[in-house]
C-alpha positions in Angstrom: 0.0 0.0 0.0 2.8 2.4 0.8 4.3 1.7 -2.6 1.0 2.7 -4.2 0.9 6.0 -2.5 4.6 6.7 -3.2 4.0 6.0 -6.9 1.1 8.4 -6.7 3.6 11.0 -5.3 5.8 10.5 -8.4 2.8 11.0 -10.6 2.0 14.2 -8.7 5.6 15.4 -9.3 5.0 15.1 -13.0 1.7 16.9 -12.9 3.2 19.7 -10.7 5.7 20.5 -13.4 3.2 20.5 -16.3 0.5 23.1 -15.3 0.8 26.9 -15.4 2.4 27.1 -12.0 2.5 31.0 -12.1 -1.3 30.9 -11.6 -1.1 29.3 -8.2 -2.3 32.6 -6.7 -5.7 31.9 -8.4 -6.0 28.4 -7.0 -5.5 26.6 -10.2 -3.0 24.1 -8.8 -4.7 23.4 -5.5 -5.9 20.0 -6.8 -2.2 19.0 -6.9 -1.8 20.2 -3.3 -4.9 18.2 -2.4 -3.2 15.1 -4.0 0.0 15.6 -2.1 -1.8 15.8 1.3 -3.9 12.8 0.4 -0.8 10.8 -0.6 1.2 11.9 2.5 -1.7 11.1 4.9 -2.4 7.6 3.4 1.4 6.9 3.2 1.8 7.6 7.0 -1.4 5.7 7.9 -0.4 2.7 5.8 2.8 2.2 7.8 2.8 -0.7 10.2 5.0 -1.6 13.1 6.6 -4.3 11.0 7.5 -1.7 8.3 8.9 0.7 10.8 11.1 -2.0 12.4 12.9 -2.8 9.1 16.5 -1.8 9.4 17.3 1.5 7.8 19.9 4.1 8.1 19.4 7.0 10.4 17.6 10.0 9.1 20.6 12.2 9.6 21.0 15.7 11.1 20.7 17.4 7.7 17.3 16.0 6.9 16.0 16.9 10.3 17.2 20.5 9.9 15.5 20.6 6.5 12.3 19.3 8.1 12.2 22.1 10.6 13.1 24.6 7.8 10.2 23.7 5.6 7.9 23.6 8.6 8.9 27.1 9.5 8.2 28.2 5.9 4.7 26.8 6.1 4.2 28.4 9.6 5.5 31.7 8.2 2.9 31.6 5.4 0.1 30.8 7.9 1.2 33.8 10.1 1.4 36.2 7.1 -1.9 35.0 5.8 -3.5 35.6 9.2 -2.1 39.2 9.0 -3.7 39.7 5.6 -7.0 38.5 6.9 -6.8 40.8 9.9 -5.4 44.0 8.3 -6.8 43.6 4.8 -5.6 42.6 1.4 -6.3 39.9 -1.1 -7.5 37.1 1.3 -8.2 34.6 -1.4 -4.6 34.9 -2.8 -3.2 34.6 0.7 -5.2 31.5 1.4 -4.5 29.8 -1.9 -0.7 30.2 -1.6 -0.7 29.0 2.0 -2.6 25.9 1.0 -0.1 25.4 -1.8 2.8 25.4 0.8 1.0 22.9 2.9 0.9 20.7 -0.2 4.6 21.3 -0.6 5.2 20.2 3.0 3.3 17.0 2.2 5.4 16.5 -1.0 8.6 16.9 1.0 7.4 14.2 3.4 6.8 11.7 0.7 9.9 12.5 -1.4 12.4 12.8 1.4 11.3 9.8 3.4 11.1 7.3 0.6 13.0 8.4 -2.4 16.0 10.3 -1.0 16.5 7.7 1.7 18.0 5.2 -0.8 20.5 5.4 -3.6 18.1 4.0 -6.3 15.3 6.2 -5.0 17.5 9.2 -5.6 18.5 8.0 -9.0 14.8 7.4 -9.9 13.9 10.9 -8.8 16.7 12.5 -10.9 15.7 10.3 -13.9 12.1 11.5 -13.5 13.2 15.1 -13.4 15.2 14.5 -16.6 12.1 13.1 -18.3 10.0 16.1 -17.3 12.7 18.6 -18.4 13.4 16.9 -21.8 9.6 17.0 -22.5 9.5 20.7 -21.6 12.6 21.4 -23.8 11.0 19.6 -26.8 7.8 21.7 -26.3 9.8 24.9 -26.0 11.8 24.3 -29.2 8.6 23.6 -31.1 7.0 26.7 -29.7 10.0 28.8 -30.8 10.3 27.5 -34.4 6.7 26.5 -35.2 3.9 27.6 -32.9 4.8 31.3 -32.4 4.9 32.0 -36.1 1.5 30.2 -36.6 0.0 32.2 -33.7 1.3 35.5 -35.2 -0.2 34.7 -38.5 -3.5 33.7 -36.9 -3.6 37.0 -35.0 -2.7 39.2 -38.0 -5.5 37.7 -40.1 -8.1 38.4 -37.4 -6.8 41.8 -36.6 -6.9 42.8 -40.3 -10.6 41.7 -40.3 -11.3 43.9 -37.3 -9.4 46.9 -38.6 -11.2 46.7 -41.9 -14.6 46.4 -40.2 -14.0 49.3 -37.8 -12.3 51.4 -40.5 -8.8 51.2 -39.1 -7.2 49.2 -41.8 -5.3 50.2 -44.9 -7.2 52.1 -47.6 -9.0 49.8 -50.0 -10.0 47.2 -47.5 -13.2 45.5 -48.6 -15.6 45.7 -45.7 -18.3 44.3 -47.9 -16.5 40.9 -47.8 -16.8 40.7 -44.0 -19.9 39.6 -42.2 -21.1 40.8 -38.8 -21.1 37.2 -37.5 -17.5 36.8 -38.4 -16.6 39.9 -36.5 -18.5 38.8 -33.5 -16.8 35.4 -33.6 -13.4 37.1 -33.6 -14.3 39.4 -30.8 -15.4 36.4 -28.7 -12.1 34.6 -29.4 -10.2 37.7 -28.3 -12.2 38.0 -25.1 -11.6 34.3 -24.3 -7.9 34.7 -24.8 -7.8 38.1 -23.0 -6.4 39.9 -26.1 -6.8 43.7 -25.8 -8.7 45.4 -28.5 -7.3 48.9 -28.2 -5.2 51.3 -26.2 -1.6 50.9 -24.9 -2.4 47.4 -23.7 -2.9 46.4 -27.3 0.5 47.6 -28.3 2.1 45.8 -25.4 0.3 42.5 -26.2 1.3 42.7 -29.8 5.0 43.4 -29.0 5.0 40.3 -26.8 3.0 38.0 -29.0 4.4 39.0 -32.4 8.1 39.8 -31.6 8.9 37.8 -28.4 10.1 34.3 -29.3 11.2 33.0 -25.9 9.8 29.5 -25.3 7.7 29.0 -22.1 6.9 25.3 -22.3 3.7 24.6 -20.3 4.3 27.6 -18.1 3.5 31.3 -18.5 7.0 32.7 -18.1 10.2 31.9 -19.9 12.2 32.3 -16.6 10.2 29.4 -15.0 11.1 27.1 -17.9 14.7 28.3 -17.8 15.0 27.3 -14.1 13.9 23.8 -14.8 16.0 23.4 -17.9 19.1 24.4 -16.0 18.5 21.6 -13.4 17.8 19.0 -16.1 20.8 20.0 -18.1 23.1 19.6 -15.1 21.6 16.2 -14.2 22.2 15.0 -17.7 25.8 16.3 -17.7 26.5 14.8 -14.3 25.1 11.4 -15.4 27.2 11.4 -18.5 30.3 12.2 -16.4 29.4 9.5 -13.9 29.0 6.9 -16.7 32.3 8.0 -18.4 34.3 7.7 -15.1 32.9 4.5 -13.8 31.1 2.4 -16.4 32.7 3.5 -19.7 33.3 0.0 -21.0 29.6 -1.0 -20.5 28.0 2.0 -22.2 26.7 1.4 -25.7 27.3 4.0 -28.4 23.6 4.5 -28.9 23.0 5.3 -25.2 26.0 7.7 -25.2 24.6 9.4 -28.3 21.2 9.7 -26.7 22.7 11.3 -23.6 24.6 13.9 -25.7 21.5 14.6 -27.8 19.4 15.3 -24.7 22.1 17.6 -23.4 22.1 19.5 -26.7 18.3 19.7 -26.7 18.1 21.1 -23.1 21.0 23.5 -23.6 19.6 24.8 -26.9 16.2 25.5 -25.3 17.9 27.1 -22.3 19.6 29.5 -24.7 16.4 30.3 -26.4 14.8 31.4 -23.2 17.3 34.3 -23.1 17.3 34.0 -19.3 20.6 35.4 -18.2 20.1 34.4 -14.6 19.5 30.8 -15.6 22.7 30.9 -17.8 24.7 32.2 -14.8 23.2 29.6 -12.6 24.0 26.8 -15.1 27.7 28.0 -15.1 27.7 27.9 -11.3 26.2 24.4 -11.4 28.9 23.2 -13.9 31.5 24.6 -11.5 30.0 22.6 -8.6 30.1 19.5 -10.8 33.7 20.2 -11.8 34.8 20.6 -8.2 32.9 17.4 -7.2 34.6 15.4 -9.9 38.1 16.7 -9.8 38.4 19.0 -6.8 39.9 22.4 -7.3 41.8 21.8 -10.6 45.3 23.0 -11.5 46.8 23.0 -15.0 49.2 20.1 -14.4 46.4 18.0 -13.0 44.2 18.7 -16.0 47.1 17.7 -18.3 47.9 14.6 -16.3 44.4 13.3 -16.4 44.2 14.0 -20.1 41.1 16.1 -19.8 42.2 18.9 -22.1 40.6 17.3 -25.2 37.3 17.3 -23.4 37.7 20.9 -22.3 38.7 22.0 -25.8 35.7 20.0 -27.3 33.2 21.6 -24.9 34.6 25.1 -25.5 34.4 24.5 -29.2 30.8 23.3 -29.1 29.8 26.3 -27.0 31.4 28.8 -29.4 30.0 27.0 -32.4 26.5 27.0 -30.9 26.8 30.6 -30.0 27.8 31.6 -33.6 24.9 29.5 -35.1 22.4 31.1 -32.7 23.6 34.6 -33.5 23.5 33.9 -37.3 20.0 32.4 -37.3 18.6 35.1 -35.0 17.6 32.7 -32.3 19.8 34.5 -29.9 19.6 38.3 -30.2 22.7 40.4 -29.9 20.9 42.7 -27.5 20.4 40.0 -24.9 23.9 40.4 -23.5 24.0 44.1 -24.3 20.9 44.8 -22.2 22.2 42.9 -19.1 23.4 46.1 -17.3 20.0 47.7 -17.9 18.2 44.6 -16.6 20.4 44.6 -13.5 19.5 48.3 -12.9 15.8 47.4 -12.9 16.5 44.5 -10.5 18.3 46.9 -8.1 15.2 49.1 -8.3 12.9 46.2 -7.5 15.0 45.2 -4.6 15.4 48.7 -3.2 11.6 49.3 -3.4 11.0 45.9 -1.8 13.3 46.7 1.1 11.5 50.0 1.7 8.2 48.1 1.8 9.6 45.4 4.2 10.7 48.1 6.6 7.0 48.9 7.0 6.1 45.2 7.5 9.2 43.6 8.9 7.7 40.7 10.8 4.9 39.4 8.5 6.0 40.8 5.1 3.3 41.7 2.6 1.6 38.3 2.9 1.3 35.5 0.3 0.0 36.8 -3.0 -0.1 40.4 -1.8 3.3 41.7 -2.9 2.3 43.8 -5.9 -0.3 46.0 -4.0 2.1 46.4 -1.0 5.1 47.2 -3.3 3.5 49.8 -5.5 3.6 52.7 -3.0 7.4 52.2 -2.8 8.1 51.5 -6.5 10.8 53.5 -8.1 9.7 55.9 -10.8 12.3 54.6 -13.3 10.9 51.0 -13.2 7.6 50.8 -15.0 6.8 47.1 -14.5 4.2 46.3 -11.9 6.0 43.2 -10.7 4.2 40.3 -8.9 7.3 39.3 -6.9 10.6 41.0 -5.9 12.7 38.9 -8.3 14.9 37.7 -5.5 14.7 34.5 -3.5 15.5 36.0 -0.1 13.2 39.0 -0.5 10.4 36.9 -1.9 10.6 34.5 1.1 10.6 37.5 3.5 7.7 39.2 1.7 5.5 36.1 1.5 6.2 34.4 4.8 7.8 37.1 7.0 10.8 36.6 9.3 9.6 33.1 10.2 9.7 32.0 6.6 13.1 33.7 6.1 14.4 31.7 9.1 13.0 28.5 7.5 14.8 29.2 4.3 18.0 29.8 6.2 17.5 26.4 7.9 17.1 24.7 4.5 20.3 26.3 3.4 22.0 25.2 6.6 20.8 21.6 6.1 22.4 21.5 2.6 25.6 23.1 3.9 25.8 20.6 6.8 25.5 17.7 4.4 28.1 19.1 2.0 30.6 19.6 4.8 30.0 16.0 6.0 30.6 14.5 2.6 34.4 14.5 2.7 34.4 12.7 6.0 31.8 10.1 4.9 33.4 9.6 1.5 36.8 8.8 3.0 35.3 6.4 5.5 33.2 4.5 2.9 35.8 4.5 0.1 33.4 6.5 -2.1 31.2 3.5 -3.0 27.5 3.4 -3.1 25.5 0.2 -2.8 22.5 -0.9 -4.8 20.1 -2.1 -2.2 16.3 -2.1 -2.0 14.2 0.8 -3.2 10.6 1.1 -2.2 9.3 1.3 -5.7 9.7 -1.8 -7.8 11.2 0.0 -10.8 12.4 -3.2 -12.4 15.8 -1.7 -13.0 14.9 0.1 -16.2 13.7 3.6 -17.0 11.0 2.2 -19.3 9.0 1.6 -16.1 8.7 5.4 -15.9 5.9 4.9 -18.4 3.9 3.5 -15.5 4.2 6.9 -13.7 4.4 9.5 -16.5 1.7 8.3 -18.8 -1.0 8.0 -16.1 0.0 11.4 -14.8 -0.4 12.9 -18.3 -3.9 11.3 -18.6 -4.9 12.6 -15.2 -3.7 16.1 -16.2 -5.7 16.0 -19.4 -8.8 14.7 -17.5 -8.6 17.5 -14.9 -8.3 20.2 -17.6 -11.4 18.8 -19.3 -13.2 18.7 -15.9 -12.1 22.3 -15.3 -13.6 23.4 -18.6 -10.2 24.4 -19.9 -9.6 25.0 -23.6 -8.1 22.1 -25.7 -7.2 24.2 -28.7 -3.5 23.4 -28.6 -3.6 20.5 -26.2 -2.0 18.2 -28.8 1.2 20.1 -28.3 1.4 18.8 -24.7 2.1 15.4 -26.1 5.6 16.6 -26.6 5.9 16.5 -22.8 6.2 12.8 -23.1 9.2 13.0 -25.4 11.7 12.3 -22.6 10.4 8.7 -22.3 11.4 7.9 -25.9 15.1 8.7 -25.2 15.4 6.3 -22.3 14.9 2.7 -23.7 16.2 0.0 -21.3 18.4 2.5 -19.5 19.3 1.3 -16.0 18.0 3.4 -13.1 21.0 2.8 -10.8 22.5 5.1 -8.2 25.6 7.0 -9.3 28.5 8.2 -7.3 27.7 11.7 -8.4 23.9 11.7 -7.8 24.1 13.9 -4.7 26.7 16.2 -6.4 24.4 16.4 -9.4 21.5 17.4 -7.2 23.7 19.9 -5.4 24.8 21.5 -8.7 21.1 21.7 -9.8 20.1 23.2 -6.5 22.9 25.8 -6.7 21.9 26.7 -10.3 18.3 27.1 -9.5 19.0 29.2 -6.4 21.3 31.5 -8.4 18.5 31.8 -10.9 15.9 32.6 -8.3 18.2 35.3 -6.7 17.6 37.4 -9.8 14.4 36.0 -11.5 12.0 35.2 -8.7 9.8 32.1 -8.4 9.6 31.4 -4.7 5.8 31.3 -4.9 5.8 29.1 -8.0 5.0 25.5 -6.8 6.7 23.8 -9.7 10.0 25.6 -9.1 10.0 25.1 -5.4 9.1 21.4 -5.8 12.2 20.9 -7.9 14.2 22.7 -5.2 12.8 20.4 -2.6 13.6 17.3 -4.7 17.2 18.5 -5.0 17.4 19.2 -1.3 16.0 15.8 -0.5 18.5 14.0 -2.7 21.4 16.0 -1.2 20.2 15.5 2.4 19.3 11.8 1.9 22.3 10.6 3.8 26.0 10.9 3.9 28.2 10.1 0.9 28.2 6.3 0.3 25.7 5.7 3.0 22.6 5.0 1.0 21.2 1.5 0.7 24.2 -0.2 2.2 22.1 -2.0 4.8 25.0 -1.6 7.3 24.9 -1.6 11.0 21.8 0.1 12.3 21.5 1.3 15.9 18.9 -0.1 18.1 17.4 3.3 18.5 16.8 3.5 14.8 14.7 0.3 14.7 13.0 0.4 18.1 9.5 1.5 17.4 7.2 2.1 20.3 3.6 3.1 20.7 4.5 6.8 20.9 6.2 6.8 17.5 3.3 5.0 15.9 0.8 7.3 17.4 2.8 10.4 16.3 2.9 9.1 12.7 -0.8 8.3 12.6 -1.6 11.7 14.1 0.4 13.5 11.4 -1.3 11.3 8.8 -4.7 12.3 10.1 -3.7 16.0 10.0 -2.6 15.7 6.4 -5.9 14.0 5.5 -7.8 16.8 7.3 -5.8 19.4 5.3 -6.7 17.6 2.1 -10.4 18.0 3.0 -9.8 21.7 3.8 -8.0 22.3 0.5 -10.8 20.6 -1.4 -13.6 22.5 0.3 -12.0 25.9 0.8 -9.7 26.0 -2.3 -10.4 23.6 -5.1 -14.2 23.7 -5.2 -14.6 27.6 -4.8 -11.9 28.2 -7.4 -13.6 26.0 -10.1 -17.1 27.4 -9.5 -15.9 31.0 -9.4 -13.7 30.6 -12.5 -16.6 29.1 -14.5 -19.1 31.8 -13.5 -16.7 34.6 -14.1 -15.8 33.2 -17.5 -19.5 33.0 -18.4 -20.1 36.5 -17.2 -17.2 37.9 -19.3 -18.7 36.3 -22.4 -22.1 37.7 -21.6 -20.7 41.1 -21.0 -19.2 41.1 -24.4 -22.5 40.5 -26.1 -24.0 43.5 -27.7 -27.6 42.5 -26.7 -29.5 44.5 -24.2 -29.6 41.8 -21.6 -25.9 40.9 -21.9 -24.7 43.1 -19.1 -27.7 42.2 -16.9 -27.0 38.5 -17.2 -23.3 39.0 -16.6 -24.0 40.9 -13.4 -26.3 38.1 -12.2 -23.6 35.5 -12.8 -21.1 37.6 -11.0 -23.4 37.8 -8.0 -23.5 34.1 -7.9 -19.7 33.9 -8.1 -19.5 36.3 -5.1 -21.8 34.0 -3.2 -19.8 30.9 -4.2 -16.5 32.5 -3.1 -16.9 35.3 -0.6 -13.1 35.9 -0.5 -12.5 36.2 -4.2 -11.5 39.6 -5.7 -12.0 38.8 -9.3 -15.8 38.7 -9.6 -16.0 42.0 -7.7 -13.5 43.6 -10.0 -15.3 42.4 -13.1 -18.6 43.7 -11.7 -17.0 47.1 -11.2 -15.5 47.1 -14.7 -18.9 46.4 -16.2 -20.9 48.9 -14.2 -18.2 51.6 -14.3 -17.4 51.0 -18.0 -21.0 51.5 -19.0 -21.5 54.6 -16.9 -18.2 56.2 -18.1 -19.0 55.4 -21.7 -22.4 57.1 -21.4 -20.8 60.2 -19.8 -18.1 60.4 -22.4 -20.7 60.2 -25.2 -22.7 63.0 -23.7 -19.6 65.1 -23.2 -18.4 64.5 -26.7 -21.5 66.0 -28.3 -20.5 69.5 -27.3 -16.7 69.9 -27.1 -16.8 73.7 -27.1 -18.5 74.0 -23.7 -19.1 71.6 -20.8 -22.4 69.6 -20.9 -24.6 70.0 -17.8 -27.7 67.8 -17.4 -30.8 69.5 -16.0 -33.5 67.1 -16.9 -34.8 65.6 -13.6 -35.3 62.1 -15.0 -31.8 62.0 -16.4 -30.4 63.3 -13.2 -32.1 60.5 -11.2 -31.0 57.9 -13.7 -27.3 59.0 -13.5 -27.4 59.1 -9.7 -28.9 55.6 -9.5 -26.2 54.3 -11.8 -23.6 56.1 -9.8 -24.9 54.5 -6.6 -24.7 51.0 -8.1 -21.1 51.7 -9.1 -20.2 53.1 -5.7 -21.7 50.0 -4.0 -19.7 47.7 -6.3 -16.6 49.7 -5.6 -17.1 49.4 -1.9 -17.4 45.7 -2.2 -14.1 45.6 -4.2 -12.4 47.8 -1.6 -13.6 45.5 1.2 -12.3 42.5 -0.7 -8.8 44.1 -1.2 -8.2 47.4 0.5 -4.6 47.5 -0.7 -5.5 47.7 -4.3 -6.2 51.1 -5.9 -8.7 49.7 -8.3 -11.8 50.3 -6.2 -10.9 53.9 -5.4 -9.9 54.6 -9.0 -13.2 53.4 -10.5 -15.2 55.2 -7.9 -13.2 58.4 -8.4 -13.6 58.3 -12.2 -17.4 57.7 -11.9 -17.9 60.4 -9.3 -15.8 62.9 -11.4 -17.6 62.1 -14.7 -21.1 62.3 -13.1 -20.2 65.3 -11.0 -19.2 67.2 -14.2 -22.4 66.3 -16.0 -24.6 67.3 -13.0 -22.4 70.3 -11.9 -22.2 68.7 -8.5 -19.2 70.2 -6.8 -19.3 68.0 -3.6 -19.3 64.9 -5.8 -16.3 66.1 -7.7 -14.5 66.9 -4.4 -15.2 63.3 -3.3 -13.7 62.2 -6.6 -10.5 64.2 -5.7 -10.4 62.4 -2.3 -10.6 59.0 -4.1 -7.8 60.0 -6.4 -5.7 61.0 -3.4 -6.1 57.4 -2.0 -5.2 56.0 -5.4 -2.0 58.0 -5.6 -1.1 56.9 -2.1 -1.1 53.4 -3.4 0.3 54.0 -6.8 2.6 57.0 -7.1 4.4 56.2 -10.3 1.7 56.4 -13.1 1.7 59.7 -15.0 -1.9 59.3 -16.4 -3.3 59.0 -12.8 -1.6 62.3 -11.8 -2.9 63.9 -14.9 -6.5 62.8 -14.2 -6.1 64.0 -10.6 -4.8 67.4 -11.8 -7.9 67.9 -14.0 -10.3 67.1 -11.2 -8.4 69.4 -8.7 -8.5 72.2 -11.3 -12.2 71.7 -11.8 -13.0 72.1 -8.1 -10.8 75.2 -7.8 -7.8 73.6 -6.1 -5.4 75.4 -8.5 -2.3 75.0 -6.3 -2.7 71.2 -5.9 -3.7 70.9 -9.5 -0.4 72.5 -10.6 1.6 70.2 -8.3 -0.2 67.1 -9.7 0.4 68.3 -13.3 4.1 68.9 -12.5 4.3 65.4 -11.1 2.8 64.0 -14.3 5.3 65.9 -16.4 8.2 64.7 -14.3 7.0 61.1 -14.7 6.6 61.8 -18.5 10.3 62.8 -18.6 11.4 59.7 -16.7 9.4 57.5 -19.0 10.8 59.1 -22.1 14.4 58.7 -20.7 13.9 55.0 -19.9 11.9 54.2 -23.0 8.7 53.2 -21.3 6.5 53.9 -24.3 3.4 52.3 -22.8 3.5 54.8 -19.9 3.7 58.0 -22.0 0.8 60.5 -21.9 -1.3 61.2 -24.9 -0.3 64.4 -26.8 -3.6 66.2 -25.9 -3.1 65.3 -22.2 0.5 66.3 -22.2 -0.4 69.7 -23.7 -3.0 70.2 -21.1 -0.6 69.4 -18.2 1.9 71.9 -19.7 -0.8 74.5 -19.7 -1.7 73.8 -16.1 1.9 74.1 -15.0 2.4 77.3 -17.0 -0.7 78.9 -15.6 -1.5 80.6 -12.3 -4.7 80.5 -10.3 -5.7 84.0 -11.6 -5.2 83.0 -15.3 -7.7 80.3 -15.4 -9.6 82.0 -18.3 -6.6 81.6 -20.5 -7.1 77.8 -20.5 
């Protein structure tokens, strides 16, 4: 029974590395956390006294330290989430990520106790990581060379139809050949894919979709894929070195060619990601492998061991690959040239994060609440509204507070303790590793990984179908199984370098995370935990030797059995909590919000009404969710602002003032609905400026139409709250300046306009085209700054 649940854990490891892990904050991966808790609980409950009395090596100090470190990380998330619930913020995001970390704790329990406790278990884990990474690399290469060009052509065709229909295309476009149904179908497709139709967001999306060729695999960001590729690349290199050093006479040429081919595939895809931090991490990992194999090398030692042909060959391949990539355009010349600029932005992110953490030193911002907490401290020069601080240490501090930071330090201490103990253990054991029993009956060949990977893939597809996900390009995910085809009858045996390989992968991934972020990405952290588990699985040469075991290690009493059963029951209880408070609300809410967005896009009279009804149901299904409240505000405020803009546009020479009593009542009722929706949004997340911004815009627009000065003053107060939370957006300062000028606050209006112009200059200097003001708005701000309170008639 324990073998069954451990095999389920390996399947969960595959699934964890296949879904869009960056969306963990939305609860999309909580079903995997549920699976981990279920597997851990059943695994502990299935243990009997006979199983526990089987001789086994001691757990070791390093693994116990790692246990406490991960437990502190989970406790830190719980404390920080409690702070969010008490002080305000996105409670749903905080709860989702906390439940994800509970799932990671369960995953650590399964992986570290049963896989990393044996040499063959560690080898099987590393082999499974290789299968996953090779599949991701194959998918990434196909994305770069095939999929992106097809998607770009698909978008251009549909955008040309829309531009011709709305009169924005080139002259001579035949609108007569386009049907209304065709246009509506394209608009529906764009809404489903969240493709912007106009404005600066459209330009940003087109730049990313048409000109960005970085592969992302099954993830949402190239940096996430790059982190996993660096680990898989180093495992493959380490395995090849291990085979060359110890079993060179028994390696077939076909197997050696297959290993080199996989290394080239992963390395090529890693280069395509253009992730400089992952490249640096890979170089650090290669250095760790080198030291593990040869110690600190000297030139005479290299010549004596006749390694210079290998070094020259590797250097030649690297140079040749770089030239080919530059010539074909797969690797832009600007990638390395922009490194200093990228580092400048990273320093800005880190500086702003440190300022934020000074305000919340003990609990941090809370899980999933970094962006809203960071925005008041964002540097003007950095335009990106980042979701994490792009630094492993700051991310841990921000998400789980000081407690989580201490837990991360304990994990690092566990690895360091184990590394320092390797030299002593290796000399005592002669550097040999046995081939004893592993819990999973792998049969000795990697082809048995089919029994894990293929069911995991089918479960992943079934869950996406159950979650009403789109299957438009699901056939591409079949490439994730490519890793299995390169491993025919390849022995899954422990290698002398397995723990060094895991250490090199861990170092590479940590270096990458120090500059790219990903602490709250479950797939990335699960690979980190797998590497830690392999490194801390025991001293060098200790695994599976079945040597002398102390009586304390095999004496199992009632207290030990009770403790394990209690922990198992706790994990099963957490599985129920995750299912009821995370998985079920997320699925229902996502389905209702998706249906509401489709209804809101319909041009019929009842489209908006039906959308609002669906959103009300979504709010009832998930009282903590922010998304249905925000969509509700966008629909109500969007309709009201569009009507106000239409009325104001009819008479551009003079302001429009509504005096008809029925029209006044109608506008006030619509405003009250918008204000109520905004209040609900603010209550759901009081750190976000969105609720105050929409309310301020609606109050300002209606106040101008009704000539209601108190209402416009309330709008100015709302904008003041917005600018407290988001100080670095020029358009918001410009809107505030207009409102302040309209209510007679000339001095404050001039200051706001000056701030908008200052941000305009910063954006022009740093090339933030999407943040620039429109020409008419820019001219208006210059007029406000150049005027005085007495010269208002000039404007």
